[in-house]
C-alpha positions in Angstrom: 46.5 -53.0 85.1 43.9 -50.4 84.1 42.8 -52.7 81.2 42.1 -55.4 83.6 40.2 -53.1 86.0 38.1 -51.8 83.0 37.4 -55.3 81.9 36.2 -56.3 85.4 33.8 -53.4 85.4 32.5 -53.9 81.9 31.9 -57.7 82.6 30.0 -57.1 85.9 26.4 -58.1 86.2 23.9 -55.7 84.6 20.2 -55.4 85.5 18.3 -56.8 82.5 21.5 -56.1 80.6 20.6 -52.4 80.4 24.3 -51.4 81.0 23.4 -48.3 82.8 26.7 -47.6 84.5 29.3 -45.2 83.2 32.7 -44.9 84.9 34.5 -41.6 84.9 38.3 -41.8 85.6 39.5 -38.6 87.3 43.4 -38.2 86.9 43.6 -34.3 86.8 45.0 -33.3 90.2 43.3 -29.9 90.2 40.0 -31.6 89.5 40.7 -34.2 92.2 41.3 -31.3 94.7 37.9 -29.6 93.8 36.0 -32.9 94.1 37.6 -33.5 97.5 36.7 -30.0 98.6 33.1 -30.3 97.7 32.9 -33.8 99.2 33.0 -32.9 102.8 36.6 -31.8 102.9 38.0 -35.1 101.8 41.3 -33.5 100.6 43.1 -36.8 100.6 41.5 -37.3 97.2 43.8 -34.7 95.8 46.7 -36.9 97.0 45.4 -40.1 95.2 46.7 -40.9 91.8 43.2 -41.2 90.5 39.5 -41.4 91.4 37.0 -43.5 89.4 33.4 -42.4 89.7 30.6 -44.8 89.1 27.6 -43.1 87.7 24.0 -44.0 86.8 23.6 -43.4 83.0 20.3 -43.7 81.4 21.1 -41.6 78.2 21.6 -44.7 75.9 18.2 -46.1 77.0 16.7 -42.7 76.4 18.0 -42.5 72.9 17.2 -46.1 71.8 14.0 -47.0 73.7 10.6 -45.5 74.7 12.0 -44.5 78.0 11.5 -40.8 78.9 12.6 -38.4 81.7 12.1 -38.6 84.6 13.6 -42.0 85.2 11.2 -44.3 87.1 12.4 -45.3 90.7 12.7 -49.0 89.8 15.4 -48.2 87.3 17.1 -45.9 89.7 17.1 -48.7 92.3 18.5 -51.0 89.7 21.3 -48.6 88.8 22.3 -48.2 92.5 22.8 -52.0 92.6 24.7 -52.1 89.3 27.0 -49.2 90.2 27.8 -50.9 93.6 28.6 -54.1 91.9 30.8 -52.3 89.3 32.7 -50.6 92.1 33.3 -53.7 94.0 34.5 -55.5 90.8 36.9 -52.7 90.2 38.2 -52.9 93.8 38.8 -56.7 93.6 40.5 -56.4 90.2 42.7 -53.6 91.5 43.7 -55.2 94.8 44.4 -58.6 93.1 47.2 -56.7 91.2 48.7 -55.2 94.3 47.0 -51.8 94.3 45.2 -50.2 97.2 41.7 -48.7 97.1 39.4 -46.6 99.1 35.7 -46.4 98.4 34.4 -42.9 98.6 30.8 -42.4 99.5 31.1 -38.6 100.5 30.3 -37.5 96.9 26.6 -37.8 97.7 27.1 -34.6 99.9 27.6 -32.4 96.9 25.9 -34.2 93.9 24.7 -30.9 92.3 28.1 -29.3 92.3 29.8 -32.5 91.2 27.3 -32.9 88.3 28.1 -29.4 87.3 31.9 -29.9 87.6 31.8 -32.9 85.3 29.2 -31.5 82.9 26.8 -34.4 83.6 23.6 -34.2 81.6 20.1 -35.3 82.9 19.8 -39.0 83.0 23.4 -39.3 84.5 24.2 -39.1 88.2 27.3 -40.2 90.3 26.7 -42.7 93.1 30.1 -43.8 94.5 33.8 -43.2 93.9 36.9 -45.4 94.2 40.4 -44.1 94.8 43.1 -46.1 93.2 46.9 -46.1 93.9 49.8 -47.8 95.7 49.4 -48.0 99.5 52.1 -46.7 101.7 53.5 -49.7 103.6 54.2 -47.4 106.6 50.4 -47.1 107.0 49.4 -50.7 106.3 47.2 -51.8 109.3 45.1 -54.6 110.4 41.6 -54.9 109.0 38.8 -53.3 111.0 37.2 -56.0 113.1 33.8 -57.1 111.8 30.7 -58.0 113.7 30.2 -61.5 114.9 29.5 -63.8 112.0 26.2 -65.1 113.5 24.9 -61.6 113.3 25.3 -61.1 109.6 25.1 -64.7 108.1 21.8 -66.7 108.3 20.4 -69.6 106.6 16.9 -70.2 105.2 15.2 -67.7 107.6 16.1 -64.5 109.6 17.6 -65.2 113.0 18.2 -62.3 115.4 21.4 -63.4 117.2 22.2 -59.9 118.5 23.1 -59.9 122.2 24.5 -57.4 124.6 27.3 -59.7 125.6 28.8 -59.9 122.1 28.1 -56.3 121.6 30.2 -55.2 124.6 32.9 -57.5 123.4 32.7 -56.1 119.8 32.7 -52.5 121.1 35.8 -53.1 123.2 37.5 -54.7 120.2 36.7 -51.7 118.0 37.9 -49.3 120.8 41.2 -51.0 120.9 41.5 -50.8 117.0 40.6 -47.1 116.9 42.9 -46.0 119.6 45.9 -48.0 118.2 45.7 -47.3 114.5 48.3 -45.0 112.9 45.9 -42.6 111.3 42.7 -41.0 112.4 42.8 -42.7 115.8 40.0 -41.9 118.2 38.7 -43.3 121.5 35.4 -44.6 120.4 33.5 -47.8 120.4 31.7 -49.1 117.3 28.3 -47.9 118.6 29.6 -44.5 119.4 31.3 -44.1 115.9 28.1 -45.2 114.3 26.1 -42.7 116.0 28.4 -39.9 115.2 28.3 -40.8 111.5 24.6 -41.1 111.5 24.4 -37.5 112.7 26.6 -36.4 109.7 24.5 -38.1 107.0 22.9 -35.6 104.6 19.2 -35.2 104.8 17.2 -37.6 102.7 15.0 -34.8 101.3 18.0 -32.9 100.2 19.6 -36.0 98.5 16.3 -36.8 96.8 16.1 -33.2 95.4 19.6 -33.5 94.0 18.9 -36.7 92.2 15.6 -35.3 90.9 17.6 -32.5 89.2 19.3 -35.2 87.3 16.1 -36.6 86.0 15.1 -39.3 88.6 11.6 -39.8 89.7 10.8 -40.8 93.4 7.0 -41.0 93.0 
């Protein structure tokens, strides 16, 4: 199973074939607990069999080309795309084999501590994590309802199909989902939940400073 997941990651698309994604597989329980603690109190990480961290890694280019620190923003942007592709490839490969996955974005709340914890040099920075394991059948639930298809799929040109009637219907559908699910249930609509999560996002300035410490340029 692990071999197939690794292969899916390694065969993922790579910007200009730079291959600037490194995956760090975390299996140590104590380390998982520390990562959960610094990632906004996500202590469920400690209960997962393992966590895979997808990192930007420019060290090979720095050693073999004329590239110098700080890393230009266009390469940083390319790396964000590539890490996201690799994470999704891993998720598909894992779930196709009967495993369960949870993508963890909360690691961005504590990049500095995480980099120190994993001994990441300049030119390397984590972007997103993926928990892997076997899902507990007791907690298998319906999928979160998605927005109307016409809001998110278009052809040839942008079409703003958003409307209040469908929004009210979707908000009610999400409210019914949130109050009925077995874990982390809450009485919120999609709009209310989105507003709450927006308020919890880390400040962009702080996030930029953390990536700058790892050798990324934002100029």
